[in-house]
C-alpha positions in Angstrom: -11.3 6.5 18.4 -10.6 3.5 16.1 -12.8 0.7 15.2 -9.8 -1.3 16.2 -9.1 0.6 19.4 -12.9 0.3 20.9 -12.2 -3.3 20.6 -9.6 -3.5 22.9 -11.1 -4.6 26.0 -10.9 -3.1 29.6 -8.6 -5.2 32.0 -7.9 -5.1 35.4 -4.2 -3.6 35.9 -4.4 -4.6 40.1 -5.3 -8.3 38.8 -2.6 -7.9 36.4 -0.1 -6.9 38.9 -1.3 -9.7 41.7 -1.4 -12.0 38.5 2.7 -10.9 37.8 5.1 -13.7 37.9 7.8 -11.0 39.2 8.4 -9.7 43.1 6.7 -6.3 42.5 6.7 -3.6 45.3 5.2 -0.7 45.8 6.4 2.1 48.4 6.7 5.4 49.4 9.4 8.0 49.6 10.4 6.8 52.8 10.7 3.1 51.4 7.6 2.1 53.5 5.6 -0.9 51.5 2.3 0.4 50.6 1.4 -3.0 48.3 3.1 -6.3 47.5 1.8 -9.3 44.8 1.3 -12.6 45.3 5.1 -13.4 44.0 6.4 -10.9 46.7 4.4 -13.2 49.4 5.7 -16.5 48.2 9.2 -14.7 47.5 9.3 -13.6 51.0 7.3 -16.3 52.6 5.3 -13.8 55.1 1.7 -12.2 54.2 0.7 -9.5 52.6 -0.7 -7.9 55.7 2.5 -8.8 57.7 4.8 -6.7 54.9 2.6 -3.5 54.0 3.6 -0.7 56.6 7.4 -2.5 57.0 10.2 -0.1 55.7 11.2 -2.2 53.1 14.7 -3.5 54.0 13.4 -4.7 57.6 11.6 -7.4 55.0 14.3 -7.8 52.5 17.7 -7.4 54.1 20.0 -5.5 52.2 23.4 -3.7 51.5 23.6 -0.1 53.7 24.2 1.6 50.4 21.2 0.1 49.2 18.9 0.6 52.4 20.2 5.0 52.3 19.0 5.0 49.0 15.9 3.2 49.1 14.7 5.9 52.3 16.3 8.7 50.7 13.4 10.4 48.9 15.7 12.0 46.4 16.7 8.9 45.3 13.0 7.7 42.7 15.3 5.1 40.4 17.9 2.2 41.0 19.1 -0.7 39.4 21.3 -3.1 40.5 22.6 -6.1 39.4 23.0 -9.5 41.6 22.9 -7.3 44.5 23.1 -9.3 48.0 19.8 -10.0 49.9 18.5 -11.8 52.9 15.0 -13.0 53.2 13.2 -14.2 56.4 16.5 -14.8 58.0 17.6 -17.9 55.0 21.0 -17.2 53.8 22.5 -14.9 51.4 21.1 -15.1 47.9 21.8 -13.0 44.6 18.6 -10.7 43.4 19.0 -8.2 40.5 16.9 -5.2 41.9 15.2 -2.2 40.0 13.3 0.9 41.8 11.5 3.1 39.0 9.2 6.1 40.1 6.0 5.9 40.0 2.9 9.2 40.3 3.8 11.9 41.0 3.9 11.6 45.1 7.2 10.1 45.5 6.0 6.4 45.2 8.5 3.5 43.7 8.2 0.1 42.1 10.4 -2.3 43.5 11.0 -5.5 41.3 12.9 -8.7 42.7 14.3 -11.1 40.4 16.0 -13.9 41.9 19.9 -14.6 40.2 19.6 -18.5 41.5 17.3 -21.4 41.7 14.2 -20.2 43.0 13.5 -23.7 44.8 16.7 -23.0 46.9 16.0 -19.5 47.4 12.5 -20.0 48.3 12.7 -23.5 49.7 14.9 -23.6 52.5 17.2 -25.8 51.0 14.1 -28.5 49.7 16.2 -30.6 48.5 19.3 -31.2 50.0 16.4 -31.6 53.3 14.8 -34.1 51.4 17.7 -36.3 50.5 19.1 -35.9 54.2 15.7 -37.3 56.0 15.1 -40.1 53.3 18.6 -41.5 54.3 17.3 -41.1 58.0 13.6 -42.6 57.5 15.0 -45.8 55.1 17.0 -46.8 58.8 13.7 -46.8 60.5 11.2 -48.4 57.9 12.1 -52.0 58.7 11.8 -51.2 62.5 8.5 -49.4 61.6 7.0 -52.1 59.4 6.7 -55.0 62.0 4.6 -53.3 65.0 2.2 -51.4 62.0 1.5 -55.3 61.3 0.5 -55.4 64.3 -1.7 -52.8 64.9 -3.5 -53.4 61.6 -3.9 -56.9 62.5 -5.1 -56.1 66.2 -8.2 -54.0 64.6 -10.0 -56.1 62.1 -10.2 -58.3 65.1 -11.4 -55.9 66.8 -13.9 -54.9 63.8 -15.5 -58.0 64.1 -17.3 -57.9 67.3 -17.4 -53.7 66.9 -20.9 -51.6 66.2 -22.1 -49.6 63.6 -21.3 -46.7 65.3 -16.8 -48.1 66.5 -16.4 -49.4 62.8 -15.7 -46.5 61.0 -12.8 -46.3 63.8 -11.4 -49.4 63.1 -11.6 -48.8 58.8 -9.8 -45.9 59.6 -7.6 -47.3 61.7 -6.9 -50.5 59.0 -6.7 -47.2 56.2 -4.0 -45.7 57.8 -1.8 -48.6 58.6 -1.9 -49.4 54.8 -1.2 -45.8 54.1 1.7 -45.8 56.1 3.1 -49.0 54.9 2.7 -47.5 51.9 4.3 -44.1 52.4 7.7 -46.4 54.2 7.5 -48.2 51.0 8.3 -45.1 48.9 10.6 -43.7 51.8 12.8 -46.9 51.4 13.5 -45.4 47.8 14.0 -41.9 49.2 17.8 -41.4 49.2 17.7 -43.0 45.6 15.8 -40.3 44.4 12.8 -42.6 42.5 9.9 -40.1 41.8 6.7 -40.9 43.4 3.7 -41.7 41.2 0.9 -38.3 40.1 -2.1 -38.3 38.3 -4.8 -36.2 38.5 -6.2 -36.8 42.0 -9.4 -34.6 43.6 -7.3 -32.5 46.3 -10.8 -32.7 48.8 -10.5 -36.6 49.1 -7.2 -36.5 50.7 -8.0 -33.2 52.6 -11.3 -35.0 54.3 -8.7 -37.9 55.2 -6.3 -36.5 56.6 -8.9 -34.2 58.8 -10.8 -37.2 60.2 -7.3 -39.0 61.1 -6.5 -35.7 63.3 -9.8 -35.2 64.9 -9.8 -38.8 66.3 -6.5 -37.9 68.3 -9.0 -35.2 69.9 -6.8 -32.6 71.0 -8.4 -30.6 73.8 -8.6 -27.1 73.0 -8.8 -27.1 69.3 -11.2 -26.0 67.1 -10.8 -27.1 63.3 -12.0 -24.4 60.6 -12.4 -25.2 56.9 -12.5 -22.2 54.3 -12.2 -24.4 50.9 -12.8 -23.0 47.5 -15.2 -25.2 45.9 -14.8 -24.4 42.2 -11.0 -25.8 42.2 -9.6 -28.0 39.3 -8.1 -31.4 39.3 -4.6 -31.4 41.0 -1.4 -33.4 39.5 -0.8 -34.9 42.8 -0.3 -38.5 44.8 -3.1 -39.2 47.2 -1.2 -40.4 50.1 1.2 -37.5 49.2 -0.8 -35.2 50.2 -2.2 -36.7 53.0 0.6 -37.7 54.7 1.8 -33.6 54.1 -2.0 -32.3 55.7 -1.2 -34.7 58.3 2.0 -33.8 59.6 1.2 -30.0 59.1 -2.1 -29.9 61.2 -1.0 -32.2 63.7 1.8 -30.2 64.8 -0.6 -27.3 64.3 -2.6 -29.0 66.9 0.3 -30.2 68.9 1.7 -26.6 69.1 -1.9 -25.2 70.6 -2.3 -27.5 73.7 -2.8 -25.8 76.6 -5.1 -23.5 74.6 -8.7 -22.9 75.5 -9.5 -20.5 72.0 -6.5 -22.7 69.6 -7.9 -22.5 65.7 -6.6 -24.8 63.3 -7.7 -23.6 59.8 -7.5 -25.8 56.6 -7.8 -23.6 53.4 -7.5 -24.1 50.0 -7.9 -21.2 47.3 -6.9 -20.6 43.4 -3.6 -18.4 43.0 -3.2 -16.4 39.6 0.3 -15.5 38.5 2.1 -18.0 40.5 4.9 -20.4 39.1 8.4 -22.1 40.5 11.4 -23.5 38.7 12.7 -26.3 40.2 16.0 -26.4 38.3 14.7 -29.2 35.9 15.3 -28.1 33.0 11.4 -27.2 32.2 11.3 -24.1 33.1 8.8 -22.3 35.5 5.6 -24.3 36.0 2.7 -23.0 37.3 1.8 -23.8 41.0 -2.2 -22.7 40.8 -3.9 -24.6 43.9 -3.0 -23.8 47.0 -4.0 -25.6 50.5 -2.7 -24.1 53.9 -2.9 -24.9 57.2 -2.9 -22.4 59.9 -2.9 -21.8 63.2 -2.9 -18.9 65.8 -0.5 -20.5 68.7 3.1 -18.4 69.0 4.7 -19.2 66.1 8.0 -20.5 64.8 11.4 -19.2 67.0 13.2 -16.7 64.9 16.3 -17.9 65.3 14.7 -21.2 63.2 12.9 -20.3 60.3 15.6 -20.4 58.1 16.1 -23.7 58.4 12.6 -24.9 59.5 12.4 -27.7 56.5 16.0 -29.5 57.2 15.9 -32.5 59.2 16.4 -32.8 62.7 15.4 -29.3 63.4 12.3 -29.0 65.9 11.2 -27.4 68.6 9.7 -30.1 70.5 11.4 -31.9 73.2 10.8 -35.0 71.6 10.4 -34.8 68.3 13.1 -35.5 66.0 12.8 -32.6 63.2 12.1 -35.0 60.3 8.6 -34.1 60.0 8.6 -30.7 57.8 11.4 -32.4 55.9 9.1 -34.7 54.7 6.9 -32.5 53.8 9.1 -29.9 52.2 10.1 -33.9 50.1 6.8 -34.6 49.0 6.0 -31.5 47.7 8.8 -31.2 45.5 8.1 -35.1 44.2 4.6 -33.8 43.3 6.6 -30.4 41.3 5.1 -28.0 44.4 6.5 -25.9 47.1 5.9 -24.9 50.5 6.2 -22.4 52.2 6.1 -21.3 55.8 4.7 -17.5 57.1 4.2 -15.5 60.3 0.4 -13.7 59.2 -0.4 -11.1 61.4 -1.6 -13.4 64.7 -1.3 -16.5 62.4 1.3 -19.3 61.6 1.0 -20.2 58.4 2.1 -23.0 55.7 0.8 -22.9 52.4 1.1 -25.9 49.9 1.4 -25.2 46.0 0.4 -27.8 43.7 0.3 -27.8 39.4 -3.6 -28.2 37.9 -4.1 -31.5 36.4 -2.3 -31.6 32.7 -5.8 -32.1 30.8 -6.9 -29.3 33.0 -4.4 -26.8 32.6 -6.5 -24.4 30.5 -9.9 -24.5 32.1 -9.2 -21.6 34.5 -8.0 -18.2 34.6 
């Protein structure tokens, strides 16, 4: 072995595949999925546990000819340009499919490269949803501001007579009214497409504020669980927008669990290597390694609306207006991020991915 060859470092091939930005699946000779990387999870909006063990074309809808070839052990290689596929019940999209043999057991590696904008394929028409939600919200803004002013005034009067134990609740009411008023001001500019101001933020500050607000509502039978990565870098985002996203997602989860004695809402953070998206704004692919997720062990979203979940006026609530998740998608997109829904085993999971603050892009690998 030469001195030059001996100096080449050893690599963890599993981590390389997991971090690879192209959706990659390992399937056996019968088309059963054995492994998926993080990009495939993101593309399919489905967790690994819900994908492994299933036939690939049950997860990714495709033409009958492609299904037959993937199910045929004699077909070891395949290349398809702009093949029409369907993922998670969304509208058909086009992608380049490439399948090559792997090892001697008849296994094959399948890669999927979307031919269209990632944001349209993976975000459930987030741009269209955000614009429509903004138009509706703008009409409501004036009517909402007046009662908010009254609520804040009443809270300030109560604060003068509150003891130390109750003062934190009146303070919380005032802080929430101020945040909602600011949000409404932003929503009045929604349809005009004005961006929200983003800066480096500590993700745990808006997480704490959102959880404090949801807990104060005291949903019966609901337990909160936290699974946080303590070493996350600063996030490029907007504090109030992150609070609103988490407040909407956590409140939805609590309401879905109404009547359950063993309901759990889990809030988790993680650093995901290799996740990126092209929002179609000319900046190319943007790394989105910061993940915050809200999960619940409720019954899940009905299959017939999963593909339109982030569209306005789509809701399962009897009294709902269907603007909450459209707003979540809009705010995530305004911060340069994205949000996905998936059913992962017994859990319904919403994952928000955001960029690292610019000054810290190289600090964690």
